[in-house]
SELO-822550 format. One record per atom (N, C-alpha, C): residue in three letters; z, y negated, x. Coordinates in steps of 0.1 Angstrom, whole numbers, plus 5000, padded with zeros to 4 digits. Each point is the difference from the previous one (the first is absolute). Layout:
N
ALAZYX...
***
This chain:
600
MET312664627750MET499549895008MET498650025003LYS499249894998LYS498650015002LYS499750005015ARG499150095003ARG499649995014ARG498849905001LYS500149935012LYS498949905002LYS498850085005LYS498949964995LYS498750065005LYS499749955014ARG499650105009ARG499749955013ARG498649945000ARG499949895006ARG498749935000ARG499150065010LEU498850014996LEU499050065010LEU499549885008ARG500250025014ARG499749895009ARG498550015003THR499349894999THR498649995003THR499849895010GLY498749985003GLY499749895009GLY499950045015LYS499949905009LYS499750035014LYS501150075007ARG501349974996ARG501150075007ARG500050154996ALA499750034988ALA500050144996ALA498950085007ARG498849935000ARG498950075007ARG500350025015ARG500749905007ARG500350025014ARG501050115002ASN500950024991ASN501050115001ASN499450134998ARG499050014991ARG499350124998ARG499250045012ARG499349905006ARG499350035012ARG500950055012LEU501249945000LEU500950045011LEU500550144998VAL500250044988VAL500450144997VAL498950095004ILE498849974996ILE498850095003ILE499850015015LEU500149895007LEU499850005015LEU501150085007THR501249984995THR501150085006THR499950154997GLY499550034989GLY499750144997GLY498950065009LEU498949925001LEU499050055009LEU500450025014ALA500849905005ALA500650015014ALA500850125002ALA500950034990ALA500850125000ALA499250125001LEU498950014991LEU499150115000LEU499450025013ALA499549895007ALA499350015013ALA501050055010ALA501249955000ALA501050055009ALA500350154998LEU500050044987LEU500350144998LEU498850095005VAL498849954998VAL498850085005VAL500150015015PHE500349895007PHE500150005014PHE501050105005VAL501250004994VAL501150095004VAL499550154998VAL499450024988VAL499550144997VAL499050045011VAL499149915003VAL499050045011VAL500650035013MET501049925004MET500650025013MET500850135000ILE500750034988ILE500750135000ILE499150115000ALA498949994993ALA499050115000ALA499450025015THR499849895007THR499550015013THR501050075009LEU501249964999LEU501150065008LEU500150154997VAL499950044987VAL500050144996VAL498950085006VAL498849944999VAL498850075006VAL500150025015ARG500449895007ARG500150015014ARG501150115004MET501150004992MET500950115003MET499450134998LYS499350024989LYS499350134998LYS499150035011ARG499249905005ARG499050035010ARG500750045013SER501149945003SER500750045012SER500550154999GLU500250044987GLU500450144998GLU498950105000ASP498949974992ASP498950114999ASP498749955006GLY499949885006GLY498849965007GLY498949964991LEU500249994987LEU499049964991LEU499549865002ALA498749974997ALA499449875002ALA500549914988ASP500049875003ASP500349914989ASP499050014989GLU500549984988GLU499150004989GLU499249884999PRO498750014996PRO499149885000PRO500649894992ILE500650034988ILE500549894992ILE501149925007LEU501050075006LEU501049935007LEU499549925012GLU499050065007GLU499449945011GLU499449874996ALA499350014989ALA499349874995ALA501049904996SER501150044995SER501149914996SER500649935012LEU500250085010LEU500649945012LEU499049905007GLU498850045000GLU499049925006GLU499949864993GLU500050024986GLU500049874992GLU501249925003HIS501250065002HIS501249935003HIS499949935014GLU499550085010GLU499949945013GLU498949885000THR499050024992THR499049894999THR500649884995ARG500850014990ARG500749884994ARG500949935011GLN500650095008GLN500949945011GLN499149925010VAL498950065004VAL499149935009VAL499549874995GLU499849994987GLU499549884994GLU501049885003TYR501350045001TYR501049895001TYR500649985014VAL500050115008VAL500649995014VAL499050065010ASN499449925008ASN499050055010ASN500750085011PRO499550115004PRO500650095010PRO500449935013SER499149905004SER500349935013SER501249914998ILE500249954988ILE501249924998ILE501350095001LEU499950114994LEU501150105001LEU500350035014LYS498950035008LYS500250035014LYS500749895008ASP499549874997ASP500649895007ASP501549994997ILE500350024987ILE501449994996ILE500950115007VAL499450125001VAL500850105007VAL500149975015GLU498949965006GLU500149975014GLU500949885003GLY500049904991GLY500949895001GLY501450045000GLY500350094991GLY501450054999GLY500450075012LYS499150085006LYS500350075012LYS500349905011SER499149905001SER500249905011SER501449934999VAL500349964988VAL501449944998VAL501150105004SER499850124996SER501050105004SER500150025015ARG498850005006ARG500150015015ARG500649885006ALA499749884995ALA500649885006ALA501549994998LEU500450054989LEU501550004997LEU500650105010SER499450125002SER500650105008SER500049965015GLU498949925004GLU499949965014GLU500749865003ARG500549944990ARG500649875002ARG501250015010PRO500149915010PRO501150015009PRO501349994993ALA501050065006ALA501350004995ALA500649865001THR500849974990THR500849875001THR501250025008VAL500349925009VAL501150025010VAL501049884999ASP501250044999ASP501149905000ASP500149935013MET500349875000MET500249935012MET501450015005THR500250045012THR501450015006THR500149925013PRO501149975005PRO500249935012PRO499250065012GLU499850144999GLU499450075011GLU498549995000ASN499449994988ASN498550014999ASN499349864996THR500849904997THR499449884995THR499249925010ALA500649985012ALA499449915009ALA498650035004GLU499650135001GLU498650035004GLU499550114991PHE500349994987PHE499550094990PHE498550005000ALA499449885000ALA498549985000ALA499649965014ASN498750045003ASN499449975013ASN498849924998ILE499949885007ILE498849935000ILE499150065011GLY499150084995GLY499150085009GLY499049915008SER499649894993SER499149915007SER500149864994CYS499749905008CYS500049864995CYS498949945007THR498849994993THR498849965007THR499249904992ILE499249925007ILE499149904994ILE498850084996VAL499649974987VAL498750074995VAL499149894996GLU498950044994GLU498949904997GLU500549904989GLY499549885000GLY500349914990GLY501249925003GLY500550005013GLY501249925003GLY501250054994LYS500150134998LYS501150074994LYS500850085011VAL501350024997VAL500850105007VAL500450114991GLU499750125005GLU500350124992GLU501250075007ILE501150034992ILE501250055005ILE500250144992ALA499850115008ALA500150134994ALA501450055000VAL500450064989VAL501450054999VAL500050144996THR500850085007THR500250154997THR501550034999SER500350104992SER501450054999SER500050144996GLU501250065002GLU500250144995GLU500749994987GLY499349984989GLY500649994987GLY500049854996ILE500549984987ILE500049874994ILE501549955000PRO500349895005PRO501449955000PRO500449964986ARG501250054996ARG500549964987ARG500649855001SER499549924991SER500449865001SER500049944986ASP500249874998ASP500149944987ASP498749994993ASP498950005007ASP498750004993ASP499050085007LYS498749984997LYS499050095005LYS499249945011TYR500649905007TYR499249935010TYR500550015014TYR499150005010TYR500349975014TYR499849855001TYR500849935009TYR499949865002TYR499749985015LEU499149905003LEU499649975014LEU500749875004PHE500650005012PHE500649885005PHE499449975014GLU499949875002GLU499549945013GLU501149935007GLN500150035013GLN501049935008GLN499449955013PRO500649895006PRO499549965013PRO500550095011THR499449995011THR500350105011THR501549985005TYR500549894998TYR501449975005TYR501150044990ASP499650044988ASP501050034990ASP500150164999ASP501150055004ASP500150155000ASP500850054988GLU500749914994GLU500950054989GLU499349984986PHE500250104992PHE499450004986PHE501049954991SER499749894992SER500949944991SER499550034985ALA501050044992ALA499750024986ALA499549884993GLU500249885006GLU499649874995GLU498549975002LEU499450085009LEU498649975002LEU499150034988GLU498949934999GLU499150024989GLU498850085004PRO499650114993PRO498950085003PRO498749924999ILE499050045008ILE498649944999ILE499150084992SER500350134997SER499150084992SER500850124995LYS499550074990LYS500650124995LYS498950104995ILE500350135001ILE499150104995ILE500850124994TYR499350084992TYR500750124994TYR500450095012LYS501250054998LYS500550105010LYS499250125001GLY499850055012GLY499350135002GLY500250055014ASP499750135002ASP500350055014ASP498949965009ASP498949944995ASP498949965009ASP499349894993THR500249885004THR499549884994THR499849895010SER499549884996SER499849895009SER500049874993PHE500549905008PHE499949864995PHE498849935006SER499549904993SER498949915006SER500449864998ILE500149925011ILE500449865000ILE499049925008ASP500149874998ASP499149915008ASP500649985014LEU499149995010LEU500449985014LEU500449855003LYS499149914995LYS500249865002LYS500049965014LYS499050055008LYS499849975014LYS499949855002GLY500849955010GLY500049865003GLY500749904991ALA500450054988ALA500749914991ALA501549995004ALA500649904994ALA501449975003ALA500950124997ASP499650084990ASP500850124996ASP499250135004SER499349995011SER499350125004SER500950125002ARG499550124996ARG500750125001ARG499750085013LEU499249945009LEU499650075012LEU501150045009PHE501149934999PHE501250025009PHE501250054993SER499950034987SER501150054992SER500250155001LYS501150044996LYS500250154998LYS500450024986PHE499750134995PHE500150034986PHE500950124998ARG500750004989ARG500850124996ARG500050024985VAL500350124996VAL499950044986VAL501450024995ALA500249964987ALA501350014994ALA499950044986VAL501150044994VAL500150034986VAL501249924994LYS500050004987LYS501149934993LYS501050104996LYS501349985005LYS501050104997LYS501349924995ASP500450044988ASP501249934994ASP499849855000GLY498849964997GLY499749854999GLY499749935013GLU500050075011GLU499849935013GLU498950085008PHE499349925008PHE498950065009PHE500750085011VAL499550125003VAL500550085011VAL498850045008SER500149975014SER498950045009SER500050155001ILE498850065000ILE499950155001ILE499050045011SER499649905009SER499150035011SER500349925012HIS499550055012HIS500149925012HIS498949905000PRO500349885005PRO498949894999PRO498950035010LYS498849964996LYS498850025009LYS499249875000TYR499349985011TYR499149895002TYR498550044998ILE499249914999ILE498550025000ILE499750065014THR499250105000THR499750075013THR498649985005ASN499149954992ASN498649985004ASN499549854998PRO500749915007PRO499649864999PRO498649975003GLY499450095009GLY498649985004GLY499050014988ALA500550054989ALA499150024988ALA499649864994CYS500749905003CYS499749864995CYS499449915011ALA499750065012ALA499649915011ALA498549964999GLY499749895005GLY498749955001GLY499250045012GLY500850045011GLY499450045013GLY500350145003ASN499350065009ASN500350145004ASN499550025015TYR500649925009TYR499750015014TYR501050095007GLY499650125005GLY500950095007GLY499850015014GLY499149925006GLY499850005014GLY498650065004MET499649995012MET498750055005MET500250145005SER498950065003SER500050145006SER500149995015HIS500950075006HIS500249995015HIS500050145006ASN499550015012ASN500150125008ASN501250015009SER500849905000SER501150005009SER501249934993ILE501250035005ILE501249944994ILE500549885008LYS499249965010LYS500449905010LYS500149864994GLY501149945002GLY500249864996GLY501049925009ILE500249884997ILE500849915009ILE500549884993LEU501149945005LEU500449874995LEU499249905008PRO499149934994PRO499049915008PRO500649875004TYR499449945010TYR500349875005TYR498949914994PRO500349904991PRO499049934993PRO499049925009LEU500449975012LEU499149925009LEU499150095008ARG500150134999ARG499150095007ARG499550114991LEU499649964988LEU499550104991LEU498750065004SER499249935008SER498750055005SER500150135008GLU501250025006GLU500250125008GLU500250134991LEU500349984987LEU500350124992LEU498850094998ALA498849945000ALA498850084999ALA499850085012ASP500349945012ASP499950075013ASP501050125000LEU501149984994LEU501150105001LEU499850114989GLY499049984991GLY499850104990GLY501150014990VAL500649894996VAL501150004991VAL499650024985ASN500750084993ASN499750034986ASN501049944990TYR501249975005TYR501149954991TYR500749895008CYS500549904992CYS500849905005CYS501249974991SER501249985005SER501149964992SER500249855002TYR500449934989TYR500249865002TYR501249954990ASN500849925006ASN501249954992ASN499649894991ILE500650004988ILE499949884990ILE501449964997PRO500649915008PRO501449954997PRO499849904988LEU500950014991LEU500049924988LEU500149855003SER500849975011SER500249865004SER498749935004HIS499050085003HIS498749955004HIS499149974988ILE500150074989ILE499049994990ILE500649934987LEU501349994999LEU500549944988LEU500249855001THR499849924990THR500349865000THR500649974986THR500749894999THR500749964987THR499049934991SER498949955005SER499149924991SER498650005007GLY499049964992GLY498749995005GLY499450135005GLY499149995009GLY499350125005GLY499350084990ILE500050135001ILE499450094990ILE501050034989GLU499749964988GLU500850034989GLU499750144994TYR501150074997TYR499850144995TYR501050024989SER499550014987SER500950024989SER500150154997TYR501250054999TYR500250144998TYR501350024992GLY500050084990GLY501250024992GLY500649884994GLY499249904997GLY500549884994GLY500549895009VAL499950035014VAL500549915010VAL498949965009THR499949885005THR499049965010THR500650005014TYR499450065009TYR500450015014TYR498949935009HIS500549965012HIS499149925008HIS499950075014PHE498850015005PHE499750065013PHE499349905009ASN500450005013ASN499549915009ASN498550025003ALA499149914996ALA498650025000ALA499550025014GLN500449925009GLN499550015014GLN500450135006VAL501250044999VAL500450135005VAL499350124994MET499849994987MET499250114993MET498650005005ASN499449895002ASN498649995006ASN500050075014ASN501049985008ASN500150065013ASN500050154999TYR500850054991TYR500150144997TYR498650054995ASP499449934992ASP498750034995ASP499050025011ASP499949915009ASP499150005012ASP500350125008LEU501350035003LEU500450115008LEU499650134994PHE500350024988PHE499850134993PHE498550024998ARG499249904997ARG498650024999ARG499450045013LYS500549935011LYS499450045013LYS500350145004LEU501350044998LEU500450145003LEU499150104992ASN499949974987ASN499250094991ASN498550015005SER499549895005SER498649995005SER499850095012MET501150035007MET500050085012MET500350154997GLY500150034987GLY500350134996GLY501450045000ILE500949905000ILE501550025001ILE500749994987ASP500850104996ASP500849994989ASP501449945003ILE500749944990ILE501249925003ILE501250054993ALA501150015007ALA501350034994ALA500849875001ALA500249934988ALA500749885000ALA501550024997ILE500949945007ILE501450024999ILE500649874994ILE500650024987ILE500649894993ILE501449985004LEU500449895006LEU501349985006LEU500749884993ASN501250034996ASN500849894993ASN500849925009ASP499449895004ASP500849905007ASP499949864993ALA499850014987ALA499949884991ALA501349935001SER499949874999SER501249915000SER500850034988THR501350035002THR500950024989THR500449884993ALA499749885006ALA500349884993ALA498849964991ALA498850025005ALA498849974992ALA499650114990PHE500250125004PHE499650124992PHE501150104999PRO501249964994PRO501150105000PRO499750124991GLU499149994991GLU499850124991GLU499350115007ILE499449985011ILE499350115007ILE500950095008THR501149955004THR501050075008THR501250054992HIS500350135003HIS501150064992HIS501349915001PRO500849994989PRO501249925001PRO500950035011SER500150135004SER500950045010SER499449995014ALA498849935001ALA499449985013ALA499749855003ARG500649914992ARG499749865002ARG500849935010SER501050075006SER500849935010SER500650105010GLY500449945012GLY500750085009GLY499150105009SER498749975001SER499150095008SER499549935012THR499850085011THR499349965012THR498750075000ALA499750094991ALA498750074999ALA498949914996PRO498850025004PRO498849924997PRO499550024986TYR500350114994TYR499550034986TYR501150054991TYR499849994987TYR501050034990TYR499550094989MET501050064994MET499750094989MET499349934988PHE498950054995PHE499349944989PHE500950024987ASN499849914991ASN500949994988ASN499350064988ALA500550114995ALA499650054987ALA501250024991SER501049925002SER501350014993SER500149914988ASP499049924998ASP500049914988ASP498549974996GLU499849934989GLU498749984995GLU499249915009ARG500649895005ARG499249915009ARG499650075012GLY500850095006GLY499750075012GLY498850094998VAL500150084989VAL498950094996VAL498749934999LYS500049894992LYS498849934998LYS499449945013ALA500949955009ALA499549945012ALA499450115009CYS500750115002CYS499450115008CYS498750064994ALA500050014987ALA498850044993ALA498849915002ALA500349875000ALA499049905002ALA499450005014ILE500950025010ILE499650005014ILE499150125002GLY500450124995GLY499350125002GLY498649994993SER500049954988SER498849994992SER499049905006PHE500549895005PHE499249905006PHE499350055012LEU500850065009LEU499450055013LEU499150114998ALA500350104992ALA499150114997ALA498849964993GLY500149914991GLY498849954993GLY499149925009ARG500549925009ARG499249925009ARG499350095011TYR500750115004TYR499450085010TYR499550144995SER499350004989SER499450124996SER498749974992GLY499049955007GLY498749984994GLY499749864995SER500849905003SER499849874995SER499349915010GLY499650055012GLY499349935010GLY500849945011HIS501350034999HIS501049945010HIS500350115011GLY499450115000GLY500350115009GLY500850114992ASN500150125005ASN500650114993ASN501250065008VAL501150034993VAL501150065005VAL500250144993SER500050115007SER500150134993SER501450055001MET500949955009MET501450055001MET501049885000TRP501050024992TRP501149904999TRP501350075004ILE500849935009ILE501350055004ILE501049904995ILE501050054993ILE501049914994ILE501249995009ALA500249895007ALA501149975009ALA499850085013ASN501049995009ASN499950065013ASN501350085003GLU499850135004GLU501150095003GLU501249984991VAL499850044988VAL501049974990VAL501450065002ASN500150115008ASN501350065003ASN500849915010ALA499349915007ALA500649915010ALA500549884993ARG501050014992ARG500549904992ARG500449875008LYS500750015010LYS500449895008LYS498949935007GLU499050085005GLU499049945009GLU498849954992TYR499650074989TYR498749964994TYR499949994985ASN501150044993ASN499950004985ASN501449974994PHE500549885003PHE501449974998PHE500450004986MET501250064998MET500749994987MET501550035004GLN500949944993GLN501450025003GLN500350155000HIS500850055009HIS500250145002HIS500650074988VAL499450104995VAL500450084988VAL499750155004ASP500450094991ASP499750145003ASP498550024999VAL499550105007VAL498550025001VAL499350024987GLY500750064990GLY499450014987GLY499849874993THR500949915000THR499949874994THR498949925007TYR500050015014TYR499049925007TYR498650054997THR499850145001THR498750054997THR499549984986ALA500950004990ALA499649974987ALA499549864998ALA500549905008ALA499549865000ALA498650005005TYR499850075011TYR498650005006TYR499150074991THR500450124994THR499150084992THR499549924988ARG500949924994ARG499549924988ARG499049905004ALA500249935012ALA499149905004ALA498650075004PHE500150125007PHE498850075004PHE499250034988ARG500650054989ARG499250044988ARG499349884994VAL500749885000VAL499449884995VAL498849975008PHE500150005013PHE498849975009PHE498950114998TYR500450124999TYR499050114998TYR499249984987ASN500749974989ASN499349984988ASN499149885000ALA500649895006ALA499249885001ALA498750025008ILE500250065012ILE498850025009ILE499050094993LYS500550124995LYS499050094995LYS499449954987SER500649914993SER499449954987SER498949915004GLN499949955012GLN498849925005GLN499050085007ASN500550105009ASN499150085008ASN500450154999ALA499350074991ALA500450144998ALA499950095012GLY499249965010GLY499850085012GLY501049975011ALA500849904999ALA501049965010ALA501050115002LYS500650015012LYS501150085003LYS501249915004VAL501250044995VAL501249925002VAL501150095007TYR500649945010TYR500850085009TYR501449945002ILE501050105002ILE501449965004ILE500150025015PRO500549905007PRO500150025015PRO501450045005ILE500050095010ILE501350045005ILE499950005016ASP501149995007ASP500050015014ASP500350155004GLN500250025013GLN500150135006GLN501450074998ARG501049924995ARG501450064999ARG500150084988TRP499850135001TRP499850094989TRP501450044994THR500850075008THR501450034996THR501049955011TYR499749895006TYR500749955011TYR501549964997ASN500450004988ASN501349964996ASN500249855003THR499149924994THR500049865002THR501149934992GLU500850074993GLU501149944992GLU500949925009LYS500250045012LYS500949935010LYS499349875004THR498749984999THR499449885004THR499749914988GLY500350044988GLY499849924988GLY498650024994ASP499250095006ASP498750034995ASP500050134992TYR498950064996TYR499950124993TYR499050105006ASP500350134999ASP499150105006ASP498750004991ALA498950015007ALA498750004993ALA499950124990LYS500550115004LYS499950124991LYS500849984988ASP501149945000ASP500849974988ASP499349904991VAL499449905006VAL499349904992VAL498750074993ILE499350075008ILE498850074994ILE500450104989ASP501050085002ASP500550094990ASP500449934987ILE500849905001ILE500449934988ILE498849934993PHE499249945008PHE498849934995PHE499150104993ALA499750115006ALA499150104994ALA500650064987ASP501350035000ASP500650064988ASP500049904989SER500249875002SER500049904990SER498649984994ILE499149995009ILE498649984996ILE499650124991SER500250125004SER499650124992SER500850004986ALA501349975000ALA500750014988ALA499649894990HIS499449895004HIS499649894991HIS498550004998GLY499350105005GLY498550004999GLY499449995013ASN499550125005ASN499550015013ASN498749925002ILE499949935012ILE498849935003ILE499650035015ASP498849965004ASP499550055013ASP500349905011TRP501349985003TRP500449925011TRP499750075013GLY499949925011GLY499750065013GLY501149965009LEU500050075012LEU501149985010LEU499449935013ALA500549895004ALA499649935012ALA501150025010ALA499950095010ALA501050035009ALA499849935014HIS501149985007HIS500049935013HIS500650105010PRO499350105005PRO500650105009PRO500149955015TYR500649895002TYR500149955014TYR500950105007SER500049995013SER500950085008SER501449944997PHE501050085004PHE501449954998PHE500850025014PRO500549895005PRO499749864996PRO498649975002ASN499649884994ASN498649965000ASN499349995014GLY500849975010GLY499549995014GLY499850135007ASN500350114993ASN499950145006ASN498650044999THR499149955008THR498550034999THR499750145001ALA500750085009ALA499750145002ALA500750084989PHE499549994988PHE500750064989PHE500150155000TRP499250065008TRP500050155001TRP501250065008ASN500749925007ASN501150055007ASN501150034990PRO500850115004PRO501150044991PRO501049894997SER500550004987SER500949894996SER500950064990LYS501349965000LYS501050054991LYS499749944986HIS499149904999HIS499749944987HIS498850064993VAL499350095007VAL498850054995VAL499950155001ASN499850074988ASN499850145000ASN499050044989HIS499750124998HIS499050044990HIS500650064987THR501249964997THR500650044987THR500049894991GLU500350034987GLU500049904989GLU501149905002SER501050045007SER501249915002SER499949925013THR498950005007THR499849925012THR500549864998PRO500749945010PRO500549864998PRO498849904999CYS499050035009CYS498849905000CYS498750084999ILE499049934994ILE498650055000ILE499249925009THR499450055010THR499149935009THR498750085000MET499149975009MET498750075000MET500250145006GLU501250025006GLU500350145006GLU500250104988ASN500649954989ASN500350094989ASN499549954987ILE498849935000ILE499449954988ILE499850114990ASP499950125004ASP499850114991ASP501250024990VAL501249965004VAL501150004991VAL499849914988LEU499549885003LEU499749914989LEU498950054990THR498950045006THR498950044991THR500450144994GLY500850085006GLY500450124994GLY500949974988TYR500949915001TYR500949964990TYR499249944988MET499049935003MET499249944989MET499150104993GLN500050125005GLN499350114993GLN500950084990LYS501249975000LYS500950064991LYS499749964985GLU500250104991GLU499649984986GLU500549874994HIS501249965003HIS500649884993HIS499449875006MET499350015011MET499449895006MET498549984997LEU499450094993LEU498550004998LEU499749894990ASP498749965000ASP499649904991ASP499750054986THR499449924991THR499950044986THR499050114998GLN499150035010GLN499150114999GLN500450125009GLY501349995004GLY500550125008GLY499550005015ARG499549885005ARG499549995013ARG501049935009VAL499850025013VAL500849925010VAL499649854999ARG501049924999ARG499849864999ARG499349945012SER499449884998SER499449935011SER501149965010ILE499850045012ILE500949965011ILE499249925011ILE500549895003ILE499449925010ILE501149965010LEU499649995013LEU501049955010LEU499649855002SER500749924992SER499649855000SER500549935012GLU500950065008GLU500449945012GLU500450125010VAL499550005011VAL500550095011VAL499349945013GLY500850005011GLY499549955012GLY500850035012TYR499549985012TYR500650045012TYR499949895010SER501249975007SER500149895009SER499450035014SER499449905006SER499550025014SER501049965010THR501349964996THR501049965009THR500450115010SER499750124996SER500350125009SER498750045008GLY499049924999GLY498750035007GLY498950024990GLU498849955003GLU498950014991GLU499550144999ALA500150095010ALA499550134999ALA500950084990VAL501349985000VAL500950074990VAL499749954986GLN499749874999GLN499749954986GLN498750064995ALA499050015009ALA498750054996ALA500150154997ALA500850075008ALA500250154997ALA500750024987ALA501049924997ALA500850014988ALA499149984988PHE499149905000PHE499149994989PHE499050114999ALA499550055011ALA499050115000ALA500650134993TYR501350035004TYR500750114995TYR500349984985ALA500549894997ALA500449974986ALA498850004991TYR498949945004TYR498850004991TYR499550144998THR500050085010THR499650144999THR500850084990LYS501349985001LYS501050064990LYS499749954986MET499749884998MET499749944987MET498850074994VAL498950015008VAL498850064995VAL500250154997GLN500750075008GLN500250144998GLN501050034988ASN500849904997ASN501050024989ASN499250024987GLY499049914998GLY499250024988GLY500549934987HIS501249945000HIS500549944989HIS500249855001ILE499449945011ILE500249865002ILE498749934997ASP500049904991ASP498749944996ASP499649895009ALA500949935006ALA499749885008ALA501149975010LEU499649955012LEU500949965010LEU499849855003MET501049925000MET499949865004MET500949985013LEU499350015011LEU500749985013LEU500649865001SER501249995005SER500649875002SER500049985016ARG499149925004ARG499149904994ARG498849975009GLN499149914996GLN498849975008GLN500449935013VAL500949904999VAL500449915011VAL501549995000ASP500650015012ASP501449985002ASP500549884993ALA501250014994ALA500749884994ALA501049955009GLY499949885004GLY501049945010GLY501450004995ASP500249974987ASP501450004995ASP500650155000GLU499150104998GLU500550144999GLU500450045014ILE499249965010ILE500450035014ILE501349945004ALA500149874996ALA501349935003ALA501250054994ALA499950044987ALA501150044992ALA500350155002LEU499050085001LEU500250155000LEU499550075012GLY499349935009GLY499450065012GLY498950094996LEU499349984989LEU498950094996LEU498749935002ALA499150065008ALA498649955001ALA499150104995LEU499750004987LEU499450104992LEU498549995000GLY499449895004GLY498649984998GLY499050085009LEU498850004995LEU498950055008LEU499649905011GLU500449884998GLU499749895010GLU501349925002ASN500149945011ASN501149915003ASN499849864994THR501049925000THR499849874994THR498949915005GLY499650035013GLY498949925006GLY498650064996GLY500050114993GLY498750064996GLY499550115009GLY500850035010GLY499650115009GLY500150144993HIS499150095002HIS500050134994HIS500950095008LYS500950074993LYS500950105007LYS499250135000MET500650105006MET499450135001MET499850074986ILE500949964991ILE499950064987ILE498849964992TYR499449885004TYR498949954993TYR498850104998ASN499650055011ASN498950105000ASN500350134994VAL501350045001VAL500450124993VAL499949984985PHE500549894995PHE499949974986PHE498649994996LYS499149945008LYS498649984996LYS499350134999TYR500250095009TYR499150125000TYR500750134995ILE501249994995ILE500850134997ILE499450074988ASP499249944992ASP499450074989ASP498450005001THR499650005013THR498650015003THR499750125009ASP498850025004ASP499750125009ASP500549985014LYS500649885003LYS500649985013LYS501550035000ARG500450064989ARG501550024999ARG500650075011ASN499450125004ASN500650085011ASN500149935013GLU498949925002GLU499949925013GLU501249905001VAL500349934989VAL500949895001VAL501550054998VAL500250124996VAL501450054998VAL500450105011ALA499150045008ALA500350115010ALA501249965009PHE500149875003PHE501049965009PHE501450024995ALA500150004986ALA501350014993ALA500650145001TYR499350105003TYR500550145000TYR501150025010ASP499949945012ASP501050015010ASP501349924996ILE499749894993ILE501249914997ILE500850064988VAL499350064991VAL500750064988VAL500550145004GLY499350065009GLY500450145004GLY499350114992LYS499049974993LYS499250104992LYS498649954997THR499250094997THR498649974996THR500049994984PHE499349894995PHE500049994986PHE498749954995
***
């Protein structure tokens, strides 16, 4: 059989194959040289470690040439960055918080909203911390917004924002001040998605610095005395003679609200109407008092018509009451918006707009006196106080969002632990405790206390005499001026302190003594009480009740509390009040030592 001759391949393909063979051979040779050099280097270094000989010049040159070639391709700084980057990643991985399984025991408050504050640019920043990362369906925390009256978290709710999970992170959302969907009165909570559903992992918190979005900042004038009074509008000129620094004044809603016309005020997408003539009267009064160097504590009282303005009054307070005032309504959207609008309107009008200035706002009257002054159908003290606390926070945020310097107070009477359950009222201490705990748990704010330490009963002018209702323990049934130290001492407890760890503002927005037992006893009672207030050191202002006797108060209760009688005659207390904080103090109070039985 003839063998076929193999054809000699020529052309481009043959030349390309030959080049490939040559290049492959050269690469193999270069690799062999490199391996030989590295082996030789290793041998030399091993020998040096044994006999201490220096590197041979030829090998040294070879290594230097090798290192030079490396430098040409990889800069040392790049290598350093790569190494440091690797170390950083390693550290981050080692320091990464542990992933934690969600259980029935740890889910509800796994995360903590450390702060919920208004920041620049009309934003709300919500800071979240946790001990570890919750295990969930994805890598996100979800933020939910709820109204004040909604306490239950529903898996059907839609989140308003989401961020990557971390043990220290924060959300940023729009405040929307004044808008129909404003978040100024909302509370916020954090959730994760677990088994396809949202699960809350934090306690809800409210915005705690509403003053950050305020246009005004009036916090009052500087005074050398705490002396104040409930004024008589027809005798305001006497206040300068009396040296008054503070005045309290009622603002009943029935006086200022109207269903149409007047001053229109749009807030939260709703237009409200305020009686123009009445508001002008308040303007004149407040401007006049301010011009005399007097600061004002305005008391917002809910006696609004439940027929014309049902949304303002709590649903459980709209019928069956003989009380003059009712529980404010923060139990639904219309109520929250109405209360917010009232607070915003009043605070905005009386903080630098030319209508006069109010530095203190008191929300309702003696809130523990349910039957007498803050009516709501009888429920347990926790439910009752929760209703008031919601309304208070709405007013607080509304007022502070207009006037950052304003102070906002909760008022109580003198029945501290009197066991008022039998009367259908509530003990002041119970209300304050529940109120303070709820405020702190949902975002602490700087509320103040407006106390009314009248004698008990109110006609007991000589309050220094022993009484089974008054002692110097925390469980005293009543707090009068005899044991006012119990109240201020209680307010110094850690759980009662403000956001800066200080004792809250305490004012005595009502206290007075009747002259029905004699003008000398009335005057002595005031002299002793005022001295105790000053020595106490924790009372910011006193509003004595009152400048002029009220005829209906005398008729109904037998109390003649004024510095003057209804005819304008000055009682003995007038000069004591006038001079008690002057250099004539000792002269005008000396008579009282024998009556009280001690020098003070």
